[in-house]
N, C-alpha and C positions, 0 to 999 in steps of 0.2 A: 791389296784387296780392300774394297770399301767396307766400312763397318756395317753390320746388320743391326737394325733397331727393332726390338721386340717389346711391345707394351704388354706387361704381364698383369697389371691391375689398372684398368682404365680410370677408375675413380680417384685413385690416390697416388699411384707411382708408376714408373716406367723402368724397365730393365734394358740396358744396352749391352749386347753381346758382341765382342770383337773377336777377330781371328785368334788372338792370344788368350781367349777364354776369360778375359777380364770382365767381371760383372759389376756394373755400377748401377746403383738404384738412385734414381732422381725423384725428388718430390716435384710433381708438376703443379703449376699454378692454374689448375683446371678444377672444375667442380660440375656435378650434375646440374642441369637447369633447375632453378628454384631453390637450390641449397643456399643457406645464408653464407655470405662471404664478406660483406663490407664492414660489419661491425665486429666480427670475431676472428676473421682470418687476417692476420697481420700482413700476409703477402699481397693482399689486394688493396690498392689505394682507395681511399674514400673519394667520391666524385661530387664536386660542388658546382653550383651555377653562379656565375659572376656577371653575366650580361644578357640582356634580352633586346631583340629588335623585331619589329613587325610592320607589315603593310596589310591593312584589313579593310573591309567595307565600312568600318567605323573610324578609320584614321590612317595616316601614313607613318605613324610612329607607335611604339608600344604605350607610352604614357597617354596618348590620345585615345587609343583603343581601350585601355584599361579603365580610364575615366568614364567612357561611354558604356562599357559593360557594367560598371558599378551603378551607373545611373539608369540602367534598364532601357537603353536606347536601341530601337530597331533600325536596321539598315535596309529593310525590305522596301523596294521601289520598282516601278515599271522599268523594263529594259529600254535603253536608248541606243545601243550600239547597232541594232538592226530593228526592223519593224516586226514585232512579235504578234501582230494582230490575229494571225491565223493559227497561233499555237494554243494548245490547251492551257499552258502556264505562260504568262506574259510578263513575269517579274522575277527578280533575283536580288541577292545582296551583292552589289557590285562595288569594286574599288572605283571611286570617281575622282576626277581632276588630278590624276597622277601623271606626272611628266617624267619619263625615264631619263631624259637628257639632263636632269638635275643630278643624276647619280652616275651617268656614264656618257661617253662620247655619243653625239647625235647619230653618227653613221653606225656605230655598234648597236645602238638602240633600235635602229631600223632593221638590222639583220637578225636580232634576237627576239624571242617571244616574251610575252608578259610574265610568263612563269619565271624567267631569268631576271627580268626587270625587278619584280617584286622581291625575289630572293636576294639580289645584290644590294638593294636598298636596306633590307632587314639585316643583312650581314654587316654592313657598315655601321648601322646603328648599334647592333649588339657588341661589336668590338669596341666602339667608343664608350658605350655604357660600362663595359667591363674594365676599362682603363688599361687594356692590353696594348703594349707597345711592341709591335711585331719586329721592329728594328733591334730590339733587345732579345729576341727569341731565336733559338735554333729552329729554323723553319722546316727542318727535317723531322722535328718533334711536334709539329703542329699539323692537324688534319682537318678535313671537311667531310661531313656526312649529311648530304642534302638530298632528300627524296622528293618524289612527285608521283602522283597517280597517273597523270595524263600527259605531262610534258607540254610542248608548245602546240597545242591543238589549234590555237588561233591562226598561227602561220600555216599549218598543214591544211586546214580547211580552206583558207584563203587561196593557197597555191593550187589546190585541186580545181577550184573554179577557174583560175587563170589558165591552167592546162587545157581544160575543155572549151573554154571560151576564146582564148587568145593564142593557143598553141604552145608547143614545147619550148620555143625560143624565148618565151616570156617568163619562164620559171626562174626564180632566184637561184643563182649558183651556190649560195650558202644555205639552201634549204635543208639539206641532209644533216649537217652538223647542228643547225639551229633547233631541229625538232627532237634531237636526242635528249633523253632525260638526264644523261650524264653531262650535258653541256653546262648546266647550272653550276655544279661544283668545279668543273674544269675552268669555266670563265673566272670564277672567284679565285681559283688557285693561280691563274695567270696574272690576275690583277694584283694579288697580294704577295706573290712569290712563294707561296706555300708549296713545299715539296714532300710533305708527309703523305700519309694515306688519304686519298679522296675517293668517295664512293657515293652511289645513288641508290638508296633503298626504294623498293616499290612493293608495297603490300596494301594496295588499294587505300581504303579510308584509314587503315592502321599505320600508314607510312610515317606520319610525323612522330608517333611514339617509337616506332621501330628504329627510326634514324637516331633519335636521342638515346635509345637503349643500346644500340650498337656502338655509338660513340662512347658511351660509358664503359662498354666492354673493352674497347681499345685502350682506354685509360687504365682500367683495372689490370689488363695484361701487360702494362708497361710499354706499349708500343709508341705512345705519344704522351705529351704533357698537357696539351690543350687541344680541344676540338671545337669547331663551330658546327652546330648541328641543328637540323629542323626539317621543315617541309614547306613546299610551295606548290600552288596550282592555279591555273586560270583556264577554265574550260567552258565559259558561257558563250558557246557558239551555237548557231542554229541547229546543227545536227545533234549536239549533246542536249540541248534544251528539249528537243522532240524525243530523243532517245529515252531520257529519264521520265518524260511524260508517258511514253509508251509502256514503260515498266510499271506504271501506276504508283510511282513513288512520290510524285510532286503534288503539292497543294495547288488547288485551282481557284483560290480566292483572289481573282484578278481585280475585284473591286476594292480590296483593302490589303495591299501587300504588307503593310507594316505589322499587321496582326495575324498574318497567314500562318506562320510557323508556330505551332502550339504543342511543344513536347510534353508528354505525360498528361495532357488535358483530354477530357473525354470527347471534345469537339475537334480533335486534330484530324487533318485529312492529308498530311504529307509534308515533305520537307521543302526547303528552298535552297537553291544552289548558291553557294558563296564562292569566294576566291581570295587569294592573297598569300602571304608568306609569314612565317614566324621562325626566327633563328635564335639560338642560345649559345653563349660561350660557356662550355663546361670544361673543367680542368681538375687535375688531382688536387687534393687538399694541400699537399706539400708544396706544389707549384704556386697555388693561389696565395698561400701564406708567405712564401718566400718573396713574392713581388708586392706584398702588402695590399692585395685585392680585397674589396668588400664582398663578402660571401652572402649571397641572397638566400640560398637554400641548399639542401643536399639531396641528390638522387640516391635512394637507398634500395630500390628494388624495381624490377620490371620483368614482364614475361610475355610470350607470344604463343598462342595456341590455335588450333583449328577445330571448327565444328565438324568438318567432313559431312556436311548435310545438304547444302543447296547453293547454287551459284549466286542467287539473288536474295534469298530469304534467310533470316537468322533461324537457328534452331529454337523452337518455342520453349524447350526445356531449359535453355540458357546454360547448359552444362559446360560448353567450351568457354564461354565468357566468364563463368564463375571460376573455372579452373585457372584462367589467366589472372584473375584478381587474387585468388588464393596463393598462387605461386609468387606473385609480386609481393604480397604481404609476408609470405614465408621468407623470401630473400631479405626483406627489410627487417625481419624478426619482430613483427608486430602482429596484432590480432584485429579483428573487426572493431573491437571496443576502442582501439587506438585511433581509428580513422575519424577525423572531424568533418571532412568534406570530400565529396566525390564530384568531380566535373564529368558528368555522364556523356556517353555518346549521344543519346537523346535527339534523334533526328526529327521526331514529330510524325513518324509513320506508325500505323497501328501495331504492326508486328514488332518493330524494333523496340519501342518503348515498353511494351508489356514483357518481352523476353528479357530486356535488360533489368527490369524490376525484379523478375524471378531470379536472375543471376545474382544481383546484389544481395538479395535475401539469402541465397544459398551460400554466398561467399562470406558474408558478415554475420549471419545468424540473427539473433534477436537484436543485436546492435544496429542492424540496418534501419530500424525504426527511429533511432535517435540520431542518425547521421544526416547531415545536411547534403542534399543532392541538387544539382542544377544543370541545365543545359544552356550553354552560351550560344548554341546554334539557333535558339529562338531570336538572337540578335544579329549574329554575323552570317547565318546560313551554314550550309555544309561546305566547308573549304577543302574537302577531300584529302589530298596529300598533306595539306597544312592543318587539318582539323585536330589531329592529336597533338601537334606542336603548340598550337594556340591554347589548347586545353591545359597543357603542361605549364605554359607561361602563366595562365590564370591561377594555377595552383601556387606558383612561386609568389605572385603578387597577393593572393589571398593570405598566404602565410605572413608576408611582409606587413600587410595592412590590417590583418584580422578582420577581413570582410569577405563574405561569401556572395558572389554575384547572383542575380536572380534568374529564374526561368520566367520570361515574360509571356504574355498572352495566355496565362493560365486562368481559365474561367470556371471550369466545371470538373470536379474530381472524377477520375475513372476508377471504378471498383477494382480493376485489375492492376492499377498503379496507385498503391496506397501508402507510399513513403513520403518523406518530407522534401518537396521539390523547390523550396524557397520561392514561393509564388510572387511574381511581379515586382517585388522590391528586395534590394540587397539586405543582407542581415549581418549585423555586427556580431562577431563570434570569434573566440580564440581558436586559431587554426594552427596546430603543431604538426599534424600528419594528414596528408591529403592524397587522393588517388584520382587518376584520370583514366578513362576508357576510350578506346577507339576500335570499332568493329567494322571490318571491310568485306566487300563482295567475296563470295566463296567461303565465308566463315573464318576469316582471319581476325583473331581477337588479340588486342594488345592492351595491357594495363601497366601503369607506372605509379610507384609511390614516391612522393617527394616530401621531405620533412624539414622542419625548422633546424637550422644548423646549430649544433651544440658541440663545443670542443671536448 
């Protein structure tokens, strides 16, 4: 007879009952969401960041991107991939002059979408930055967690036109696998020989943080020693440009794209679409120390909640977003007074920025007024599935450099947004603990705490 497993105490223990009436109580390495575990629970390994890679509208590497973010550089520019003259919004923050054949075989590049091109380039950079030698690793103990909100929409939209204009025989035979969101980690797995867990998280604009958070959970559960995790998206297609405009979410400052995105400013009129990828190498502290890695920072807490409010609009009360921040801080065992910097979701829409401000106040209390807050979307636009990942990378580098990147294009205070948004110029400041937010369609709220590594 097969053993019967009965969980008698979900939070703390499990009882296993066998036919011989043998009762064994096991301590599970599980915890309720939001309970502290990394600093006080010796069973859960600490999770550290050892490498970062990025392709963004500001550069094809993370050092280029970070330097531009610190300098307050805007990537807003008129679209050139197609003629946007008839569209309400005619500009975006686009990745320019990117040649995927520098990172992969030319034929493979033709078959795959930009979402995979960007992710693969960022993955290679992150691994090199981390000093990880995969030849020395047990590849069954290495995993990939690479999410996207939209997948290869560029290929899909292109091939729809081919079907209706040229007929079914002209459709690419590789279309189906190319557009799958899971294609990105699968491609990286094949190229690197990684046979551990690979996954593709999809939680709209919260995807990047969710991917990093789930990678941390796999490390804490002991499933792997190393993960490459992050987010990627490329969705600046004609249909999506018009779709977001129809939602009323886009800025229409076509005469001045560089200053169009104005998070938390009273003159804001909407967001700008971005694109790109950000990947991180995250690993257990024990593994990183054993291989002599340089530790950049530590992931100490994260959480995911839902507003259960509306498919397109955030809950004005900010309750769900505030709860995500509180749970992330609770897991990290810190309070609002410990947070030095928040990389906000900060899209530049009226509703998002005011509701996020309300949420930050609810989560941090009076400490919110002393905390530095900025939105890097004012410079790179909204990178959707990659938005949370690039925000997390900004936290790591802010901790490394003790510099908070600015919210550019901030001209006029909004009475409803009355916190310190680091207007227009970066600020030198000691950053020991930081938090990033990413809030997605349907009310998906993700927050992550990253801290300076201290042994």
